[in-house]
N, C-alpha and C positions, 0 to 999 in steps of 0.2 A: 275078640274083635277090637282093634283099636280106634279110640275116638279122636278124630282128626278135625281141627279146626281150620277152615279155609277162609282167608281174609283178602279180599280184593274189592274196590268201588266199581269194577267192571263186571256186571252180572253175568256176561257171556263167558268170562273166565272162570268165575266161582262155579257157574253150571257145568262147564267143561270138565273142571277138577272135580266136582262132585260126582258126575257120570264116571269118570275114570275110578274114582275111589269105590263107588259102588261095585263096578265090575270086579274089583278085589275084595269084595265083601267087608269094606271097612266103613263103619259108622262115621259119619260127618255132620258138622254144622257149619253153617256160613255166616260170616260178618261182612258187612259193606263198609265199615268205618271204625275207627278206634274207640269209639264209646261202646258200639256193640261189642266188640272185641273184649273190652273190659268186663262188660257185665257178663259175657258167656264164660270168660276165664275164671271169674270168682265163682261163679254158680257150678259149672260143669267140669273143671279141671281136666282139660283135653290132654291127651297123651302126646299129641304132635301138633304143630301150627305151621300152615302153609302161608306165608305172609309176603304180600306186596309191600314194598318200601315205601311207596306212594299211597296214602290212604288219606281220606279226609279225618278231620278232628284230631289226629295224632299220627305222626309218620311212622314207619315201621321200626325206625332205629330208636325212637322214644319208647315204642312198645317193648322192644328187647331190653332196653335199660331198665324199665319198670318191672318186667318179669324176673330179671337178675337180681333185683333188689328184694323180692318176695321169696321168703324161704319155700312156700307152697308151690310157687311157680318155676323157681329157678333150674330145675332140673329138666323141664320140658324141652325136647328137641324143637329147633325153629328152622325152616327152610326160607330163606329169604329170596325172593325173586324181584327183579327190576327189567324194565325195558329200556331204561336210561342209560346211555353209554358215554356220559361225562366223566371225567377223571375223579370229580369229586364223589360221584355215586360208587 
C-alpha cells in the first residue's frame, strides 16, 4: 500500500482525493498548508505527493525546491495541480 500525501487548502478537494485514494486501497494523509506538509514529510516520508501549487504558508513550487534539496525526499514523485490559467503558472 502506497503512502500518498494530499496537499490542498480546499478541504473539499482533499476529501474528494482522499475518497478516490481509499477506493484504490491507498493509505493517505492530508495537509492544508506548507507547514503541515513539511511536518508530515519529515515524520512520515510519503511515497507520493499530490500538491496544489497555491497553498498557504509556502507555495507548491517552494515545496518542490525544498524537497529536491533534501536527500531523503528528493526521489518522492510529485504531482502538481493548479486551477490557475495564467502564463506564469
